[in-house]
Biopython code that builds the backbone (N, CA, C, O; Angstrom):
import numpy as np
from Bio.PDB.StructureBuilder import StructureBuilder

atoms = [
    (1, "MET", "N", (24.252, -41.785, 61.901)),
    (1, "MET", "CA", (23.843, -40.421, 61.638)),
    (1, "MET", "C", (22.303, -40.547, 61.713)),
    (1, "MET", "O", (21.730, -41.454, 61.110)),
    (2, "PRO", "N", (21.604, -39.594, 62.489)),
    (2, "PRO", "CA", (20.125, -39.800, 62.536)),
    (2, "PRO", "C", (19.557, -39.295, 61.206)),
    (2, "PRO", "O", (20.103, -38.437, 60.512)),
    (3, "VAL", "N", (18.338, -39.950, 60.906)),
    (3, "VAL", "CA", (17.573, -39.685, 59.827)),
    (3, "VAL", "C", (16.445, -38.657, 60.205)),
    (3, "VAL", "O", (15.739, -38.822, 61.200)),
    (4, "ASN", "N", (16.321, -37.621, 59.382)),
    (4, "ASN", "CA", (15.195, -36.732, 59.586)),
    (4, "ASN", "C", (14.021, -37.366, 58.725)),
    (4, "ASN", "O", (14.123, -37.556, 57.513)),
    (5, "ARG", "N", (12.915, -37.668, 59.463)),
    (5, "ARG", "CA", (11.669, -38.261, 58.835)),
    (5, "ARG", "C", (10.575, -37.268, 58.963)),
    (5, "ARG", "O", (10.126, -36.848, 60.029)),
    (6, "ILE", "N", (10.170, -36.915, 57.710)),
    (6, "ILE", "CA", (8.974, -36.016, 57.588)),
    (6, "ILE", "C", (7.809, -36.667, 57.076)),
    (6, "ILE", "O", (7.894, -37.266, 56.004)),
    (7, "GLU", "N", (6.719, -36.625, 57.714)),
    (7, "GLU", "CA", (5.511, -37.363, 57.315)),
    (7, "GLU", "C", (4.372, -36.411, 57.080)),
    (7, "GLU", "O", (4.095, -35.578, 57.943)),
    (8, "PHE", "N", (3.683, -36.493, 55.930)),
    (8, "PHE", "CA", (2.491, -35.630, 55.728)),
    (8, "PHE", "C", (1.228, -36.437, 55.588)),
    (8, "PHE", "O", (1.258, -37.469, 54.917)),
    (9, "ALA", "N", (0.155, -36.049, 56.156)),
    (9, "ALA", "CA", (-1.108, -36.733, 55.985)),
    (9, "ALA", "C", (-2.233, -35.794, 56.089)),
    (9, "ALA", "O", (-2.190, -34.792, 56.803)),
    (10, "ASN", "N", (-3.277, -36.143, 55.340)),
    (10, "ASN", "CA", (-4.623, -35.316, 55.372)),
    (10, "ASN", "C", (-4.336, -33.878, 54.917)),
    (10, "ASN", "O", (-4.830, -32.900, 55.478)),
    (11, "ILE", "N", (-3.491, -33.811, 53.844)),
    (11, "ILE", "CA", (-3.273, -32.354, 53.384)),
    (11, "ILE", "C", (-4.378, -31.815, 52.560)),
    (11, "ILE", "O", (-4.677, -32.346, 51.490)),
    (12, "ARG", "N", (-5.030, -30.716, 53.051)),
    (12, "ARG", "CA", (-6.177, -30.184, 52.492)),
    (12, "ARG", "C", (-5.964, -28.804, 51.753)),
    (12, "ARG", "O", (-6.800, -28.270, 51.025)),
    (13, "SER", "N", (-4.621, -28.280, 52.078)),
    (13, "SER", "CA", (-4.270, -26.975, 51.520)),
    (13, "SER", "C", (-2.844, -26.904, 51.614)),
    (13, "SER", "O", (-2.223, -27.676, 52.344)),
    (14, "LEU", "N", (-2.180, -25.856, 50.787)),
    (14, "LEU", "CA", (-0.876, -25.662, 50.914)),
    (14, "LEU", "C", (-0.364, -25.306, 52.349)),
    (14, "LEU", "O", (0.724, -25.652, 52.812)),
    (15, "GLU", "N", (-1.375, -24.519, 53.014)),
    (15, "GLU", "CA", (-1.084, -24.049, 54.336)),
    (15, "GLU", "C", (-1.069, -25.343, 55.306)),
    (15, "GLU", "O", (-0.340, -25.273, 56.296)),
    (16, "ASP", "N", (-1.766, -26.429, 55.107)),
    (16, "ASP", "CA", (-1.671, -27.607, 55.808)),
    (16, "ASP", "C", (-0.329, -28.254, 55.636)),
    (16, "ASP", "O", (0.250, -28.787, 56.583)),
    (17, "PHE", "N", (0.220, -28.198, 54.280)),
    (17, "PHE", "CA", (1.457, -28.821, 54.057)),
    (17, "PHE", "C", (2.576, -28.064, 54.844)),
    (17, "PHE", "O", (3.389, -28.678, 55.535)),
    (18, "TYR", "N", (2.583, -26.794, 54.718)),
    (18, "TYR", "CA", (3.622, -26.009, 55.471)),
    (18, "TYR", "C", (3.365, -26.114, 56.924)),
    (18, "TYR", "O", (4.372, -26.124, 57.634)),
    (19, "ARG", "N", (2.250, -26.192, 57.485)),
    (19, "ARG", "CA", (1.946, -26.348, 58.845)),
    (19, "ARG", "C", (2.787, -27.625, 59.444)),
    (19, "ARG", "O", (3.535, -27.617, 60.422)),
    (20, "GLN", "N", (2.468, -28.681, 58.616)),
    (20, "GLN", "CA", (2.920, -29.992, 58.913)),
    (20, "GLN", "C", (4.494, -30.091, 58.812)),
    (20, "GLN", "O", (5.155, -30.751, 59.613)),
    (21, "LEU", "N", (5.017, -29.413, 57.808)),
    (21, "LEU", "CA", (6.360, -29.377, 57.693)),
    (21, "LEU", "C", (7.048, -28.523, 58.825)),
    (21, "LEU", "O", (8.060, -28.969, 59.363)),
    (22, "ALA", "N", (6.591, -27.461, 59.150)),
    (22, "ALA", "CA", (7.127, -26.647, 60.291)),
    (22, "ALA", "C", (6.988, -27.408, 61.611)),
    (22, "ALA", "O", (7.867, -27.307, 62.466)),
    (23, "ALA", "N", (6.011, -28.092, 61.777)),
    (23, "ALA", "CA", (5.854, -28.942, 63.168)),
    (23, "ALA", "C", (6.842, -30.080, 63.150)),
    (23, "ALA", "O", (6.982, -30.685, 64.213)),
    (24, "GLN", "N", (7.556, -30.470, 62.097)),
    (24, "GLN", "CA", (8.402, -31.566, 62.101)),
    (24, "GLN", "C", (9.865, -31.117, 61.923)),
    (24, "GLN", "O", (10.795, -31.878, 62.189)),
    (25, "THR", "N", (10.044, -29.871, 61.470)),
    (25, "THR", "CA", (11.476, -29.438, 61.161)),
    (25, "THR", "C", (11.666, -28.083, 61.859)),
    (25, "THR", "O", (10.743, -27.439, 62.357)),
    (26, "ALA", "N", (12.887, -27.737, 61.846)),
    (26, "ALA", "CA", (13.229, -26.386, 62.360)),
    (26, "ALA", "C", (13.441, -25.464, 61.072)),
    (26, "ALA", "O", (14.547, -25.259, 60.573)),
    (27, "LEU", "N", (12.341, -24.981, 60.640)),
    (27, "LEU", "CA", (12.360, -24.090, 59.523)),
    (27, "LEU", "C", (13.056, -22.725, 59.790)),
    (27, "LEU", "O", (12.899, -22.180, 60.883)),
    (28, "PRO", "N", (13.823, -22.157, 58.818)),
    (28, "PRO", "CA", (14.487, -20.827, 59.327)),
    (28, "PRO", "C", (13.446, -19.821, 59.191)),
    (28, "PRO", "O", (12.464, -19.908, 58.453)),
    (29, "ALA", "N", (13.755, -18.822, 59.996)),
    (29, "ALA", "CA", (12.787, -17.657, 60.107)),
    (29, "ALA", "C", (12.387, -17.050, 58.849)),
    (29, "ALA", "O", (11.264, -16.559, 58.739)),
    (30, "HIS", "N", (13.283, -17.046, 57.824)),
    (30, "HIS", "CA", (13.130, -16.421, 56.517)),
    (30, "HIS", "C", (12.309, -17.300, 55.597)),
    (30, "HIS", "O", (12.026, -16.889, 54.472)),
    (31, "PHE", "N", (11.902, -18.521, 56.029)),
    (31, "PHE", "CA", (11.029, -19.486, 55.184)),
    (31, "PHE", "C", (9.844, -18.722, 54.568)),
    (31, "PHE", "O", (9.072, -18.136, 55.327)),
    (32, "GLY", "N", (9.663, -18.696, 53.293)),
    (32, "GLY", "CA", (8.634, -17.979, 52.741)),
    (32, "GLY", "C", (7.280, -18.495, 52.348)),
    (32, "GLY", "O", (6.438, -17.840, 51.734)),
    (33, "HIS", "N", (7.150, -19.767, 52.773)),
    (33, "HIS", "CA", (5.875, -20.416, 52.490)),
    (33, "HIS", "C", (5.340, -20.377, 51.000)),
    (33, "HIS", "O", (4.197, -20.055, 50.677)),
    (34, "ASN", "N", (6.262, -20.722, 50.232)),
    (34, "ASN", "CA", (5.960, -20.924, 48.808)),
    (34, "ASN", "C", (6.938, -21.947, 48.164)),
    (34, "ASN", "O", (7.946, -22.327, 48.759)),
    (35, "LEU", "N", (6.626, -22.337, 47.035)),
    (35, "LEU", "CA", (7.193, -23.504, 46.486)),
    (35, "LEU", "C", (8.703, -23.393, 46.264)),
    (35, "LEU", "O", (9.425, -24.351, 46.536)),
    (36, "ASP", "N", (9.251, -22.134, 45.728)),
    (36, "ASP", "CA", (10.588, -21.825, 45.725)),
    (36, "ASP", "C", (11.232, -22.048, 47.040)),
    (36, "ASP", "O", (12.228, -22.766, 47.130)),
    (37, "ALA", "N", (10.683, -21.440, 48.096)),
    (37, "ALA", "CA", (11.313, -21.621, 49.320)),
    (37, "ALA", "C", (11.291, -23.043, 49.892)),
    (37, "ALA", "O", (12.218, -23.455, 50.589)),
    (38, "LEU", "N", (10.210, -23.794, 49.584)),
    (38, "LEU", "CA", (10.243, -25.192, 49.912)),
    (38, "LEU", "C", (11.408, -25.961, 49.239)),
    (38, "LEU", "O", (12.112, -26.706, 49.921)),
    (39, "PHE", "N", (11.617, -25.799, 47.945)),
    (39, "PHE", "CA", (12.695, -26.319, 47.315)),
    (39, "PHE", "C", (14.073, -25.914, 47.960)),
    (39, "PHE", "O", (14.950, -26.745, 48.195)),
    (40, "ASP", "N", (14.179, -24.721, 48.199)),
    (40, "ASP", "CA", (15.460, -24.200, 48.887)),
    (40, "ASP", "C", (15.703, -24.909, 50.289)),
    (40, "ASP", "O", (16.786, -25.408, 50.596)),
    (41, "VAL", "N", (14.651, -24.900, 51.057)),
    (41, "VAL", "CA", (14.810, -25.431, 52.421)),
    (41, "VAL", "C", (14.999, -26.921, 52.425)),
    (41, "VAL", "O", (15.703, -27.437, 53.293)),
    (42, "LEU", "N", (14.384, -27.665, 51.466)),
    (42, "LEU", "CA", (14.642, -29.055, 51.401)),
    (42, "LEU", "C", (16.096, -29.410, 50.869)),
    (42, "LEU", "O", (16.721, -30.400, 51.248)),
    (43, "THR", "N", (16.503, -28.596, 50.057)),
    (43, "THR", "CA", (17.917, -28.890, 49.372)),
    (43, "THR", "C", (19.027, -28.245, 50.190)),
    (43, "THR", "O", (20.168, -28.685, 50.046)),
    (44, "THR", "N", (18.809, -27.289, 50.996)),
    (44, "THR", "CA", (20.008, -26.649, 51.683)),
    (44, "THR", "C", (19.808, -26.621, 53.148)),
    (44, "THR", "O", (20.766, -26.788, 53.903)),
    (45, "GLU", "N", (18.639, -26.424, 53.576)),
    (45, "GLU", "CA", (18.512, -26.030, 55.027)),
    (45, "GLU", "C", (18.321, -27.205, 56.108)),
    (45, "GLU", "O", (18.729, -27.106, 57.265)),
    (46, "ILE", "N", (17.649, -28.334, 55.592)),
    (46, "ILE", "CA", (17.359, -29.471, 56.509)),
    (46, "ILE", "C", (18.421, -30.478, 56.266)),
    (46, "ILE", "O", (18.572, -30.958, 55.143)),
    (47, "ALA", "N", (19.205, -30.835, 57.335)),
    (47, "ALA", "CA", (20.162, -31.785, 57.376)),
    (47, "ALA", "C", (19.529, -33.172, 56.896)),
    (47, "ALA", "O", (18.356, -33.484, 57.097)),
    (48, "GLY", "N", (20.473, -33.957, 56.233)),
    (48, "GLY", "CA", (20.103, -35.288, 55.796)),
    (48, "GLY", "C", (20.818, -36.286, 56.682)),
    (48, "GLY", "O", (21.524, -35.915, 57.619)),
    (49, "PRO", "N", (20.631, -37.516, 56.383)),
    (49, "PRO", "CA", (19.631, -38.083, 55.389)),
    (49, "PRO", "C", (18.225, -37.696, 55.794)),
    (49, "PRO", "O", (17.959, -37.315, 56.934)),
    (50, "MET", "N", (17.371, -37.801, 54.862)),
    (50, "MET", "CA", (15.896, -37.397, 55.086)),
    (50, "MET", "C", (14.900, -38.336, 54.246)),
    (50, "MET", "O", (15.088, -38.614, 53.061)),
    (51, "ILE", "N", (13.923, -38.742, 54.937)),
    (51, "ILE", "CA", (12.951, -39.456, 54.534)),
    (51, "ILE", "C", (11.649, -38.652, 54.496)),
    (51, "ILE", "O", (11.259, -38.143, 55.546)),
    (52, "ILE", "N", (10.937, -38.495, 53.353)),
    (52, "ILE", "CA", (9.729, -37.755, 53.198)),
    (52, "ILE", "C", (8.644, -38.785, 52.839)),
    (52, "ILE", "O", (8.773, -39.525, 51.864)),
    (53, "VAL", "N", (7.623, -38.815, 53.609)),
    (53, "VAL", "CA", (6.582, -39.640, 53.309)),
    (53, "VAL", "C", (5.262, -38.805, 53.288)),
    (53, "VAL", "O", (4.924, -38.091, 54.232)),
    (54, "TRP", "N", (4.503, -38.958, 52.073)),
    (54, "TRP", "CA", (3.275, -38.263, 52.041)),
    (54, "TRP", "C", (2.181, -39.366, 51.889)),
    (54, "TRP", "O", (1.970, -39.946, 50.823)),
    (55, "HIS", "N", (1.504, -39.604, 53.050)),
    (55, "HIS", "CA", (0.494, -40.617, 53.073)),
    (55, "HIS", "C", (-0.725, -40.281, 52.335)),
    (55, "HIS", "O", (-1.212, -39.169, 52.534)),
    (56, "HIS", "N", (-1.239, -41.012, 51.583)),
    (56, "HIS", "CA", (-2.528, -40.797, 50.740)),
    (56, "HIS", "C", (-2.454, -39.605, 49.863)),
    (56, "HIS", "O", (-3.435, -38.885, 49.676)),
    (57, "HIS", "N", (-1.279, -39.389, 49.316)),
    (57, "HIS", "CA", (-1.105, -38.074, 48.624)),
    (57, "HIS", "C", (-2.129, -37.832, 47.514)),
    (57, "HIS", "O", (-2.430, -36.677, 47.211)),
    (58, "ASP", "N", (-2.671, -38.881, 46.902)),
    (58, "ASP", "CA", (-3.580, -38.654, 45.902)),
    (58, "ASP", "C", (-4.822, -38.252, 46.307)),
    (58, "ASP", "O", (-5.586, -37.795, 45.456)),
    (59, "ALA", "N", (-5.205, -38.346, 47.580)),
    (59, "ALA", "CA", (-6.461, -37.988, 48.272)),
    (59, "ALA", "C", (-6.405, -36.408, 48.486)),
    (59, "ALA", "O", (-7.410, -35.741, 48.732)),
    (60, "SER", "N", (-5.197, -35.915, 48.372)),
    (60, "SER", "CA", (-5.079, -34.430, 48.630)),
    (60, "SER", "C", (-5.363, -33.681, 47.377)),
    (60, "SER", "O", (-5.759, -32.517, 47.436)),
    (61, "ALA", "N", (-5.187, -34.268, 46.295)),
    (61, "ALA", "CA", (-5.326, -33.587, 44.995)),
    (61, "ALA", "C", (-6.571, -32.772, 44.835)),
    (61, "ALA", "O", (-6.472, -31.589, 44.507)),
    (62, "PRO", "N", (-7.769, -33.344, 45.052)),
    (62, "PRO", "CA", (-8.949, -32.478, 44.887)),
    (62, "PRO", "C", (-8.944, -31.276, 45.835)),
    (62, "PRO", "O", (-9.511, -30.242, 45.484)),
    (63, "PHE", "N", (-8.384, -31.357, 46.918)),
    (63, "PHE", "CA", (-8.418, -30.249, 47.838)),
    (63, "PHE", "C", (-7.331, -29.098, 47.473)),
    (63, "PHE", "O", (-7.577, -27.901, 47.624)),
    (64, "LEU", "N", (-6.194, -29.561, 47.015)),
    (64, "LEU", "CA", (-5.159, -28.628, 46.539)),
    (64, "LEU", "C", (-5.399, -28.138, 45.143)),
    (64, "LEU", "O", (-4.774, -27.128, 44.819)),
    (65, "GLY", "N", (-6.187, -28.675, 44.277)),
    (65, "GLY", "CA", (-6.397, -28.298, 42.886)),
    (65, "GLY", "C", (-5.165, -28.942, 42.160)),
    (65, "GLY", "O", (-4.086, -29.173, 42.706)),
    (66, "HIS", "N", (-5.472, -29.193, 40.880)),
    (66, "HIS", "CA", (-4.397, -29.852, 40.004)),
    (66, "HIS", "C", (-3.176, -29.198, 40.010)),
    (66, "HIS", "O", (-2.108, -29.788, 40.176)),
    (67, "GLU", "N", (-3.303, -27.821, 39.809)),
    (67, "GLU", "CA", (-1.993, -27.119, 39.576)),
    (67, "GLU", "C", (-1.134, -27.087, 40.906)),
    (67, "GLU", "O", (0.077, -27.298, 40.842)),
    (68, "HIS", "N", (-1.704, -26.847, 42.000)),
    (68, "HIS", "CA", (-0.883, -26.766, 43.268)),
    (68, "HIS", "C", (-0.438, -28.244, 43.638)),
    (68, "HIS", "O", (0.622, -28.444, 44.231)),
    (69, "TYR", "N", (-1.271, -29.246, 43.274)),
    (69, "TYR", "CA", (-0.942, -30.725, 43.637)),
    (69, "TYR", "C", (0.331, -31.116, 42.723)),
    (69, "TYR", "O", (1.324, -31.685, 43.177)),
    (70, "THR", "N", (0.189, -30.778, 41.528)),
    (70, "THR", "CA", (1.263, -31.249, 40.669)),
    (70, "THR", "C", (2.610, -30.394, 40.867)),
    (70, "THR", "O", (3.711, -30.928, 40.727)),
    (71, "ALA", "N", (2.486, -29.252, 41.146)),
    (71, "ALA", "CA", (3.590, -28.367, 41.550)),
    (71, "ALA", "C", (4.194, -28.746, 42.806)),
    (71, "ALA", "O", (5.419, -28.681, 42.909)),
    (72, "LEU", "N", (3.480, -29.135, 43.775)),
    (72, "LEU", "CA", (4.132, -29.713, 45.057)),
    (72, "LEU", "C", (4.799, -30.921, 44.887)),
    (72, "LEU", "O", (5.919, -31.087, 45.371)),
    (73, "LEU", "N", (4.198, -31.820, 44.219)),
    (73, "LEU", "CA", (4.786, -33.175, 43.878)),
    (73, "LEU", "C", (6.121, -32.915, 43.051)),
    (73, "LEU", "O", (7.128, -33.570, 43.318)),
    (74, "SER", "N", (6.123, -31.945, 42.034)),
    (74, "SER", "CA", (7.298, -31.681, 41.360)),
    (74, "SER", "C", (8.375, -31.144, 42.252)),
    (74, "SER", "O", (9.520, -31.558, 42.073)),
    (75, "VAL", "N", (8.148, -30.321, 43.136)),
    (75, "VAL", "CA", (9.171, -29.664, 44.066)),
    (75, "VAL", "C", (9.712, -30.907, 44.852)),
    (75, "VAL", "O", (10.932, -31.049, 44.930)),
    (76, "LEU", "N", (8.897, -31.785, 45.420)),
    (76, "LEU", "CA", (9.381, -32.961, 46.206)),
    (76, "LEU", "C", (10.245, -33.745, 45.425)),
    (76, "LEU", "O", (11.340, -34.055, 45.894)),
    (77, "HIS", "N", (9.882, -34.143, 44.200)),
    (77, "HIS", "CA", (10.619, -34.838, 43.311)),
    (77, "HIS", "C", (12.046, -34.264, 42.911)),
    (77, "HIS", "O", (13.090, -34.917, 42.876)),
    (78, "ASP", "N", (11.888, -32.901, 42.613)),
    (78, "ASP", "CA", (13.154, -32.311, 42.337)),
    (78, "ASP", "C", (14.068, -32.238, 43.354)),
    (78, "ASP", "O", (15.271, -32.318, 43.108)),
    (79, "ALA", "N", (13.601, -32.081, 44.590)),
    (79, "ALA", "CA", (14.539, -31.989, 45.777)),
    (79, "ALA", "C", (15.144, -33.383, 46.023)),
    (79, "ALA", "O", (16.316, -33.507, 46.378)),
    (80, "ALA", "N", (14.312, -34.440, 45.825)),
    (80, "ALA", "CA", (14.919, -35.756, 46.021)),
    (80, "ALA", "C", (15.878, -36.030, 44.912)),
    (80, "ALA", "O", (16.819, -36.777, 45.182)),
    (81, "ASN", "N", (15.785, -35.533, 43.680)),
    (81, "ASN", "CA", (16.589, -35.791, 42.638)),
    (81, "ASN", "C", (17.948, -34.987, 42.842)),
    (81, "ASN", "O", (19.023, -35.417, 42.422)),
    (82, "ARG", "N", (17.810, -33.808, 43.508)),
    (82, "ARG", "CA", (18.910, -32.958, 43.735)),
    (82, "ARG", "C", (19.861, -33.580, 44.855)),
    (82, "ARG", "O", (21.084, -33.555, 44.721)),
    (83, "ARG", "N", (19.281, -34.095, 45.881)),
    (83, "ARG", "CA", (19.986, -34.619, 47.025)),
    (83, "ARG", "C", (19.844, -36.186, 47.114)),
    (83, "ARG", "O", (18.768, -36.743, 47.335)),
    (84, "PRO", "N", (20.948, -36.787, 46.934)),
    (84, "PRO", "CA", (20.893, -38.351, 47.028)),
    (84, "PRO", "C", (20.470, -38.918, 48.405)),
    (84, "PRO", "O", (20.146, -40.098, 48.536)),
    (85, "ASP", "N", (20.486, -38.018, 49.442)),
    (85, "ASP", "CA", (20.241, -38.467, 50.783)),
    (85, "ASP", "C", (18.842, -38.178, 51.073)),
    (85, "ASP", "O", (18.440, -38.304, 52.230)),
    (86, "ILE", "N", (18.067, -37.806, 50.149)),
    (86, "ILE", "CA", (16.522, -37.698, 50.401)),
    (86, "ILE", "C", (15.834, -39.017, 49.747)),
    (86, "ILE", "O", (16.168, -39.436, 48.639)),
    (87, "GLN", "N", (14.952, -39.553, 50.464)),
    (87, "GLN", "CA", (14.142, -40.618, 49.980)),
    (87, "GLN", "C", (12.730, -40.045, 49.965)),
    (87, "GLN", "O", (12.333, -39.446, 50.965)),
    (88, "LEU", "N", (11.995, -40.179, 48.966)),
    (88, "LEU", "CA", (10.649, -39.674, 48.849)),
    (88, "LEU", "C", (9.691, -40.902, 48.630)),
    (88, "LEU", "O", (9.880, -41.708, 47.719)),
    (89, "PHE", "N", (8.724, -40.984, 49.461)),
    (89, "PHE", "CA", (7.639, -42.087, 49.500)),
    (89, "PHE", "C", (6.315, -41.530, 49.406)),
    (89, "PHE", "O", (5.827, -40.824, 50.288)),
    (90, "LEU", "N", (5.733, -41.848, 48.337)),
    (90, "LEU", "CA", (4.350, -41.325, 48.095)),
    (90, "LEU", "C", (3.333, -42.578, 48.148)),
    (90, "LEU", "O", (3.313, -43.440, 47.269)),
    (91, "ASP", "N", (2.540, -42.580, 49.217)),
    (91, "ASP", "CA", (1.526, -43.849, 49.229)),
    (91, "ASP", "C", (0.167, -43.402, 49.319)),
    (91, "ASP", "O", (-0.752, -44.221, 49.342)),
]
sb = StructureBuilder()
sb.init_structure("model")
sb.init_model(0)
sb.init_chain("A")
sb.init_seg("    ")
for serial, (resi, resn, name, xyz) in enumerate(atoms, 1):
    if name == "N":
        sb.init_residue(resn, " ", resi, " ")
    sb.init_atom(name, np.array(xyz, "f"), 0.0, 1.0, " ", f" {name:<3s}", serial, name[0])
structure = sb.get_structure()
């Protein structure tokens, strides 16, 4: 079974994150570009198994702001906890 690999790098805004996600996956037309929609798409819409890698994630924190950064990390962790076929790597 093929593995979906999603890699994020140089995230400077939530829009950057969603742009990189859209470039690497087939997001549904109804995707809402918000954290609830992100959780939904990761847990139901994208086929697994899935590897998500966020390169230099900590460098994105100052650009995203603490609230958005921690919320985004929380969604990624929650999705990985919900689906055993998601592997999350933060480097």
